[in-house]
KETOR-857128 format. One record per atom (N, C-alpha, C, O): residue in one letter; residue number from 1; atom name; y, z, x. Coordinates in pm, 1 decimal, padded with zeros to 6 digits. Each point is the difference from the previous one (the first is absolute). Example, Ala and Ser with C-alpha at 12.3 -4.5 7.8 and 13.67 -1.06 7.14 Angstrom:
2
ATOM	a	1	N	-00569.0	00780.0	01319.0
ATOM	a	1	CA	00119.0	00000.0	-00089.0
ATOM	a	1	C	00120.0	00000.0	00090.0
ATOM	a	1	O	-00001.9	00066.5	00103.6
ATOM	s	2	N	00106.9	-00138.5	-00138.6
ATOM	s	2	CA	00119.0	00006.0	00082.0
ATOM	s	2	C	00109.0	00073.0	-00077.0
ATOM	s	2	O	00110.8	00016.9	00050.9
END
This chain:
82
ATOM	x	1	N	05355.8	00813.8	-00327.0
ATOM	x	1	CA	-00050.2	-00023.4	-00127.3
ATOM	x	1	C	00064.3	00093.1	-00095.6
ATOM	x	1	O	00006.8	00119.5	00028.8
ATOM	x	2	N	00051.4	-00174.8	-00164.9
ATOM	x	2	CA	00050.7	00100.4	-00062.3
ATOM	x	2	C	-00142.0	00058.2	-00086.8
ATOM	x	2	O	-00107.1	-00060.3	-00006.7
ATOM	x	3	N	00141.6	00203.9	-00061.2
ATOM	x	3	CA	-00095.6	00055.5	-00058.7
ATOM	x	3	C	-00080.0	-00082.1	-00120.5
ATOM	x	3	O	-00118.9	00021.6	-00023.3
ATOM	x	4	N	00194.2	-00113.5	-00046.6
ATOM	x	4	CA	-00065.4	-00063.8	-00108.1
ATOM	x	4	C	-00095.1	-00099.5	00063.6
ATOM	x	4	O	-00115.4	-00013.2	-00040.6
ATOM	x	5	N	00159.3	-00046.8	00127.3
ATOM	x	5	CA	-00087.9	-00113.6	00073.8
ATOM	x	5	C	-00121.5	00080.0	00052.0
ATOM	x	5	O	-00112.0	-00045.4	-00023.3
ATOM	x	6	N	00123.7	00146.9	00083.6
ATOM	x	6	CA	-00128.5	00079.9	00049.7
ATOM	x	6	C	-00094.3	00054.8	-00108.3
ATOM	x	6	O	-00122.8	00004.1	00008.1
ATOM	x	7	N	00194.5	00034.8	-00104.8
ATOM	x	7	CA	-00068.2	00047.8	-00096.7
ATOM	x	7	C	-00076.9	-00113.2	-00095.7
ATOM	x	7	O	-00095.8	00036.8	-00068.0
ATOM	x	8	N	00135.2	-00159.3	00065.1
ATOM	x	8	CA	-00042.3	-00133.4	-00058.1
ATOM	x	8	C	-00126.4	-00023.3	00098.2
ATOM	x	8	O	-00112.9	-00014.9	-00046.6
ATOM	x	9	N	00139.8	00012.7	00189.3
ATOM	x	9	CA	-00118.7	-00034.7	00063.8
ATOM	x	9	C	-00104.5	00100.1	00032.9
ATOM	x	9	O	-00106.8	-00033.2	00051.3
ATOM	x	10	N	00140.5	00167.9	-00083.6
ATOM	x	10	CA	-00106.9	00102.8	-00008.2
ATOM	x	10	C	-00068.0	00005.9	-00124.2
ATOM	x	10	O	-00097.7	00073.6	-00013.9
ATOM	x	11	N	00142.0	-00146.4	-00079.3
ATOM	x	11	CA	-00066.7	00015.6	-00145.8
ATOM	x	11	C	00031.2	00099.2	-00091.9
ATOM	x	11	O	-00076.1	00024.8	-00093.5
ATOM	x	12	N	00201.2	00046.3	00114.4
ATOM	x	12	CA	00035.6	00134.2	-00062.1
ATOM	x	12	C	00076.4	-00079.8	-00110.7
ATOM	x	12	O	00072.2	-00096.0	00027.1
ATOM	x	13	N	-00092.0	00139.8	-00146.1
ATOM	x	13	CA	00053.0	-00045.2	-00095.5
ATOM	x	13	C	00100.2	00116.9	-00067.2
ATOM	x	13	O	-00025.6	00116.4	00030.6
ATOM	x	14	N	00127.1	-00139.5	-00111.5
ATOM	x	14	CA	00070.6	00086.9	-00048.6
ATOM	x	14	C	-00029.8	-00037.0	-00154.0
ATOM	x	14	O	-00004.9	-00116.0	-00040.9
ATOM	x	15	N	-00015.2	00235.9	-00042.5
ATOM	x	15	CA	-00030.9	-00008.6	-00123.7
ATOM	x	15	C	-00065.7	00063.9	-00042.0
ATOM	x	15	O	00012.7	00102.8	00066.4
ATOM	x	16	N	-00123.7	-00077.7	-00179.1
ATOM	x	16	CA	-00084.6	00087.9	-00028.4
ATOM	x	16	C	-00091.7	00048.4	00088.9
ATOM	x	16	O	-00042.6	-00085.0	00078.2
ATOM	x	17	N	-00002.4	00199.4	-00065.8
ATOM	x	17	CA	-00088.4	00074.3	00082.9
ATOM	x	17	C	-00100.1	00076.5	-00085.5
ATOM	x	17	O	00037.3	00063.3	-00098.8
ATOM	x	18	N	-00174.9	-00070.0	00140.3
ATOM	x	18	CA	-00100.6	00087.9	-00087.8
ATOM	x	18	C	00014.1	00121.2	00029.4
ATOM	x	18	O	-00006.1	00078.9	-00094.3
ATOM	x	19	N	00027.3	-00028.4	00220.9
ATOM	x	19	CA	00028.3	00148.7	00029.9
ATOM	x	19	C	00106.9	00050.5	-00091.5
ATOM	x	19	O	-00027.6	00102.7	-00062.1
ATOM	x	20	N	00152.7	-00160.6	00041.8
ATOM	x	20	CA	00115.7	00039.5	-00069.2
ATOM	x	20	C	-00043.3	00006.2	-00148.0
ATOM	x	20	O	00031.3	00100.7	-00063.6
ATOM	x	21	N	-00100.0	-00198.5	00003.7
ATOM	x	21	CA	-00062.6	-00002.3	-00113.5
ATOM	x	21	C	-00082.2	00117.5	-00050.9
ATOM	x	21	O	00014.9	00041.3	-00115.0
ATOM	x	22	N	-00109.7	00017.5	00208.2
ATOM	x	22	CA	-00057.9	00100.4	-00007.7
ATOM	x	22	C	00046.2	00126.3	-00013.2
ATOM	x	22	O	-00035.7	00087.1	-00079.3
ATOM	x	23	N	00125.2	-00084.6	00171.1
ATOM	x	23	CA	00133.9	00127.2	-00005.0
ATOM	x	23	C	00073.2	-00009.2	-00100.5
ATOM	x	23	O	00042.9	00111.1	-00031.2
ATOM	x	24	N	-00003.0	-00203.6	-00044.4
ATOM	x	24	CA	00074.0	-00001.5	-00111.1
ATOM	x	24	C	-00084.5	00036.8	-00126.6
ATOM	x	24	O	00053.5	00051.1	-00098.4
ATOM	x	25	N	-00191.7	-00079.6	00104.6
ATOM	x	25	CA	-00086.1	00054.3	-00092.4
ATOM	x	25	C	-00048.8	00161.2	00010.4
ATOM	x	25	O	-00046.2	00059.5	-00097.3
ATOM	x	26	N	00060.6	-00008.5	00207.1
ATOM	x	26	CA	-00004.1	00144.1	00027.7
ATOM	x	26	C	00140.3	00065.1	-00081.7
ATOM	x	26	O	00000.0	00086.6	-00087.5
ATOM	x	27	N	00087.6	-00140.5	00131.9
ATOM	x	27	CA	00145.1	00052.9	-00070.7
ATOM	x	27	C	-00010.1	-00012.0	-00144.9
ATOM	x	27	O	00030.8	00098.9	-00066.5
ATOM	x	28	N	-00070.5	-00208.8	00005.4
ATOM	x	28	CA	-00003.2	-00021.1	-00128.8
ATOM	x	28	C	-00104.6	00109.0	-00077.4
ATOM	x	28	O	00007.4	00030.5	-00119.0
ATOM	x	29	N	-00098.6	00016.3	00208.6
ATOM	x	29	CA	-00105.5	00116.1	-00031.1
ATOM	x	29	C	00070.3	00113.1	-00055.3
ATOM	x	29	O	-00028.6	00067.7	-00098.8
ATOM	x	30	N	00110.2	-00060.0	00166.4
ATOM	x	30	CA	00090.8	00139.1	00027.3
ATOM	x	30	C	00114.9	-00025.9	-00077.2
ATOM	x	30	O	00095.1	00076.4	00016.0
ATOM	x	31	N	-00083.7	-00180.2	-00106.3
ATOM	x	31	CA	00100.3	-00018.1	-00104.6
ATOM	x	31	C	00126.9	-00020.6	00059.9
ATOM	x	31	O	00095.5	00024.5	-00073.6
ATOM	x	32	N	-00066.6	-00069.2	00205.8
ATOM	x	32	CA	00107.4	-00058.0	00055.1
ATOM	x	32	C	00059.1	-00138.1	-00032.2
ATOM	x	32	O	-00072.0	-00092.0	00038.8
ATOM	x	33	N	00181.6	00056.2	-00098.3
ATOM	x	33	CA	00053.7	-00128.6	-00037.5
ATOM	x	33	C	00020.0	-00073.9	00119.5
ATOM	x	33	O	00081.9	00047.2	00078.7
ATOM	x	34	N	-00136.4	-00147.9	-00049.7
ATOM	x	34	CA	-00007.4	-00109.1	00088.2
ATOM	x	34	C	00042.4	-00111.4	-00012.8
ATOM	x	34	O	00049.9	-00054.4	00098.5
ATOM	x	35	N	-00057.6	-00024.4	-00242.5
ATOM	x	35	CA	-00007.7	-00111.3	-00026.2
ATOM	x	35	C	-00132.8	-00064.5	00007.5
ATOM	x	35	O	-00105.2	00063.6	00007.3
ATOM	x	36	N	00114.2	-00195.7	-00009.5
ATOM	x	36	CA	-00133.6	-00066.0	-00000.4
ATOM	x	36	C	-00087.4	00043.1	00142.6
ATOM	x	36	O	00058.1	00039.1	00101.1
ATOM	x	37	N	-00176.4	-00050.3	-00108.9
ATOM	x	37	CA	-00089.2	00030.9	00104.8
ATOM	x	37	C	-00028.1	-00157.3	00061.5
ATOM	x	37	O	-00096.3	-00069.5	-00032.2
ATOM	x	38	N	00200.1	00031.8	00125.2
ATOM	x	38	CA	-00006.0	-00120.0	00060.1
ATOM	x	38	C	-00022.0	-00008.6	00148.3
ATOM	x	38	O	-00005.7	-00110.3	00054.4
ATOM	x	39	N	-00007.0	00223.1	00013.8
ATOM	x	39	CA	-00019.7	-00015.9	00136.7
ATOM	x	39	C	00131.6	-00006.1	00085.0
ATOM	x	39	O	00001.9	-00013.4	00122.3
ATOM	x	40	N	00103.4	00024.7	-00200.3
ATOM	x	40	CA	00145.5	-00007.5	00067.9
ATOM	x	40	C	00074.3	00143.8	-00017.6
ATOM	x	40	O	00006.2	00065.0	-00104.3
ATOM	x	41	N	00036.5	-00038.3	00203.2
ATOM	x	41	CA	00095.2	00131.9	00009.2
ATOM	x	41	C	00123.8	-00046.3	-00024.6
ATOM	x	41	O	00068.5	-00048.7	00090.0
ATOM	x	42	N	-00024.9	00059.9	-00222.1
ATOM	x	42	CA	00116.4	-00035.1	-00039.4
ATOM	x	42	C	00079.4	00141.2	-00030.0
ATOM	x	42	O	-00043.0	00110.6	00032.8
ATOM	x	43	N	00159.7	-00134.1	-00097.3
ATOM	x	43	CA	00082.5	00107.8	-00043.8
ATOM	x	43	C	-00065.2	00099.0	-00090.3
ATOM	x	43	O	00007.8	00120.7	00022.7
ATOM	x	44	N	-00068.5	-00167.5	-00119.2
ATOM	x	44	CA	-00084.3	00094.8	-00092.4
ATOM	x	44	C	-00127.2	00075.2	00076.6
ATOM	x	44	O	-00024.1	00118.1	-00024.9
ATOM	x	45	N	-00038.3	-00177.7	00099.2
ATOM	x	45	CA	-00106.3	00058.3	00108.6
ATOM	x	45	C	00065.2	00101.5	00070.3
ATOM	x	45	O	-00049.4	00112.7	00003.1
ATOM	x	46	N	00151.8	-00138.0	00052.4
ATOM	x	46	CA	00098.6	00087.0	00103.4
ATOM	x	46	C	00023.3	00138.5	-00085.5
ATOM	x	46	O	-00010.8	00113.9	00045.4
ATOM	x	47	N	00042.2	-00147.2	-00167.1
ATOM	x	47	CA	00044.0	00112.5	-00074.5
ATOM	x	47	C	-00104.4	00092.2	-00042.5
ATOM	x	47	O	00018.8	00120.4	-00017.6
ATOM	x	48	N	-00141.1	-00187.7	00000.1
ATOM	x	48	CA	-00134.3	00096.4	-00068.4
ATOM	x	48	C	-00031.6	00052.8	00135.4
ATOM	x	48	O	-00048.3	00113.2	00002.8
ATOM	x	49	N	00065.7	-00171.0	00102.0
ATOM	x	49	CA	-00039.2	00068.0	00150.6
ATOM	x	49	C	00087.2	00111.4	00019.8
ATOM	x	49	O	-00048.6	00108.2	00032.9
ATOM	x	50	N	00179.3	-00122.6	-00050.0
ATOM	x	50	CA	00071.0	00118.3	00004.7
ATOM	x	50	C	-00002.1	00110.6	-00084.9
ATOM	x	50	O	00034.9	00111.7	00038.2
ATOM	x	51	N	-00083.3	-00142.2	-00179.1
ATOM	x	51	CA	-00029.4	00111.2	-00091.1
ATOM	x	51	C	-00126.2	00081.5	00046.5
ATOM	x	51	O	-00004.2	00122.9	00004.5
ATOM	x	52	N	-00108.7	-00217.2	00033.2
ATOM	x	52	CA	-00095.2	00078.3	00045.7
ATOM	x	52	C	-00001.2	00073.9	00139.7
ATOM	x	52	O	-00072.0	00094.1	00033.1
ATOM	x	53	N	00160.1	-00153.2	00034.1
ATOM	x	53	CA	00033.0	00093.5	00121.9
ATOM	x	53	C	00067.2	00130.7	-00010.2
ATOM	x	53	O	-00030.3	00101.4	00062.8
ATOM	x	54	N	00137.1	-00117.1	-00160.0
ATOM	x	54	CA	00076.1	00117.3	-00050.0
ATOM	x	54	C	-00083.1	00104.0	-00047.5
ATOM	x	54	O	00015.2	00113.2	00046.0
ATOM	x	55	N	-00127.2	-00143.1	-00157.9
ATOM	x	55	CA	-00078.4	00086.7	-00038.1
ATOM	x	55	C	-00137.9	00043.3	00080.1
ATOM	x	55	O	-00075.9	00086.2	-00044.2
ATOM	x	56	N	00057.5	-00144.8	00146.3
ATOM	x	56	CA	-00087.2	00030.2	00109.0
ATOM	x	56	C	00055.4	00072.2	00118.2
ATOM	x	56	O	-00074.0	00033.1	00092.6
ATOM	x	57	N	00204.0	-00007.3	-00092.9
ATOM	x	57	CA	00076.6	00050.6	00117.7
ATOM	x	57	C	-00024.9	-00069.2	00121.4
ATOM	x	57	O	-00043.0	00058.6	00099.3
ATOM	x	58	N	00068.0	-00181.4	-00102.0
ATOM	x	58	CA	-00025.7	-00104.7	00109.0
ATOM	x	58	C	00158.8	-00035.9	00017.9
ATOM	x	58	O	00086.2	00022.4	-00085.0
ATOM	x	59	N	-00068.3	-00074.2	00194.8
ATOM	x	59	CA	00132.9	-00050.5	00047.0
ATOM	x	59	C	00018.2	-00113.2	-00088.9
ATOM	x	59	O	-00101.7	-00067.3	-00016.8
ATOM	x	60	N	00206.8	00029.4	-00044.5
ATOM	x	60	CA	00028.4	-00115.8	-00093.9
ATOM	x	60	C	00034.8	-00111.5	00070.9
ATOM	x	60	O	00117.6	-00034.5	00011.7
ATOM	x	61	N	-00216.8	-00029.8	00040.8
ATOM	x	61	CA	00036.7	-00133.9	00072.0
ATOM	x	61	C	-00024.5	-00128.9	-00092.4
ATOM	x	61	O	00035.8	-00111.9	00036.8
ATOM	x	62	N	-00098.9	00135.6	-00158.7
ATOM	x	62	CA	00009.4	-00129.1	-00079.1
ATOM	x	62	C	-00113.4	-00103.1	00036.7
ATOM	x	62	O	-00015.5	-00108.6	-00055.9
ATOM	x	63	N	-00066.8	00162.6	00165.8
ATOM	x	63	CA	-00077.5	-00108.9	00059.0
ATOM	x	63	C	-00149.3	00072.6	00008.1
ATOM	x	63	O	-00014.9	00119.4	00026.0
ATOM	x	64	N	-00083.7	-00205.1	-00050.6
ATOM	x	64	CA	-00116.5	00060.4	00029.0
ATOM	x	64	C	-00058.5	00025.8	00131.9
ATOM	x	64	O	-00097.7	-00058.1	00047.3
ATOM	x	65	N	00162.4	00144.9	00003.9
ATOM	x	65	CA	-00024.0	00075.4	00127.3
ATOM	x	65	C	-00123.6	00087.7	00025.2
ATOM	x	65	O	-00062.5	00039.3	-00098.5
ATOM	x	66	N	00025.0	-00007.8	00212.6
ATOM	x	66	CA	-00117.5	00069.5	-00010.4
ATOM	x	66	C	-00024.8	00130.1	-00050.6
ATOM	x	66	O	-00109.6	00036.7	-00042.2
ATOM	x	67	N	00200.2	00024.8	00046.1
ATOM	x	67	CA	-00021.9	00140.7	-00100.0
ATOM	x	67	C	00004.2	-00035.1	-00141.9
ATOM	x	67	O	-00072.1	00062.3	-00077.9
ATOM	x	68	N	00146.2	-00152.3	00037.4
ATOM	x	68	CA	-00008.6	-00051.1	-00147.2
ATOM	x	68	C	-00119.3	-00055.5	-00041.9
ATOM	x	68	O	-00040.3	00023.3	-00114.0
ATOM	x	69	N	-00027.6	-00099.9	00197.0
ATOM	x	69	CA	-00133.3	-00080.6	-00017.3
ATOM	x	69	C	-00087.9	00136.4	-00032.3
ATOM	x	69	O	-00033.6	00031.7	-00114.1
ATOM	x	70	N	00005.6	00035.0	00219.3
ATOM	x	70	CA	-00075.9	00104.7	00018.0
ATOM	x	70	C	00005.9	00096.2	-00132.6
ATOM	x	70	O	-00101.1	00036.4	-00060.1
ATOM	x	71	N	00208.8	-00007.7	00030.8
ATOM	x	71	CA	00034.3	00086.1	-00108.6
ATOM	x	71	C	-00057.9	-00063.8	-00127.9
ATOM	x	71	O	-00071.1	00064.5	-00077.1
ATOM	x	72	N	00104.6	-00195.5	00057.3
ATOM	x	72	CA	-00020.7	-00088.5	-00114.2
ATOM	x	72	C	-00161.8	00011.8	-00009.2
ATOM	x	72	O	-00052.1	00041.6	-00103.5
ATOM	x	73	N	-00017.5	-00076.3	00205.8
ATOM	x	73	CA	-00144.8	-00022.5	-00014.0
ATOM	x	73	C	-00073.2	00136.4	-00004.4
ATOM	x	73	O	-00113.1	00015.5	-00046.3
ATOM	x	74	N	00186.0	00075.6	00096.5
ATOM	x	74	CA	-00079.1	00143.7	-00026.9
ATOM	x	74	C	00008.9	00028.9	-00131.6
ATOM	x	74	O	-00093.5	00067.3	-00043.5
ATOM	x	75	N	00193.2	-00103.6	-00046.6
ATOM	x	75	CA	00031.2	00057.5	-00127.5
ATOM	x	75	C	-00107.3	-00089.2	-00090.8
ATOM	x	75	O	-00099.3	00047.2	-00055.4
ATOM	x	76	N	00135.2	-00166.6	00052.8
ATOM	x	76	CA	-00041.0	-00104.3	-00093.4
ATOM	x	76	C	-00121.4	-00071.3	00030.3
ATOM	x	76	O	-00053.6	-00065.1	-00089.7
ATOM	x	77	N	00008.0	00068.9	00195.3
ATOM	x	77	CA	-00133.1	-00043.9	00031.5
ATOM	x	77	C	-00103.2	00108.2	-00044.2
ATOM	x	77	O	-00107.2	-00039.2	-00046.0
ATOM	x	78	N	00130.8	00165.0	00056.1
ATOM	x	78	CA	-00081.3	00125.0	-00012.0
ATOM	x	78	C	-00023.7	-00009.7	-00131.5
ATOM	x	78	O	-00116.5	-00001.4	-00039.8
ATOM	x	79	N	00225.1	-00007.1	-00049.6
ATOM	x	79	CA	00009.9	-00017.4	-00139.7
ATOM	x	79	C	-00094.0	-00113.3	-00069.9
ATOM	x	79	O	-00072.7	00020.9	-00097.1
ATOM	x	80	N	00085.7	-00123.7	00153.7
ATOM	x	80	CA	-00089.7	-00106.0	-00029.2
ATOM	x	80	C	-00136.7	00016.2	00030.6
ATOM	x	80	O	-00081.6	-00050.1	-00077.3
ATOM	x	81	N	00038.8	00117.3	00186.2
ATOM	x	81	CA	-00137.9	00037.3	00028.9
ATOM	x	81	C	-00077.8	00075.0	-00083.4
ATOM	x	81	O	-00121.4	-00014.8	-00013.2
ATOM	x	82	N	00209.1	00118.7	-00059.8
ATOM	x	82	CA	-00024.6	00123.0	-00064.9
ATOM	x	82	C	-00045.6	-00058.3	-00136.4
ATOM	x	82	O	-00032.7	00075.5	-00091.5
END
């Protein structure tokens, strides 16, 4: 079975993701340009992630990897709670 057939049967959808949209909102709180908050990691979101990773001394993967998500949350969720 190819991966697209498996994904369809498993109910996995490509497209907007609420977790991604939330992380995009955190990036925009930090004034990182990512384009629209749409739940899709496209070129502009990847560029914003890399800029954040560079400023945070993280590996520049352009992905919402575990260290990046942890750093985003520690900075911008704390500010929102204050």
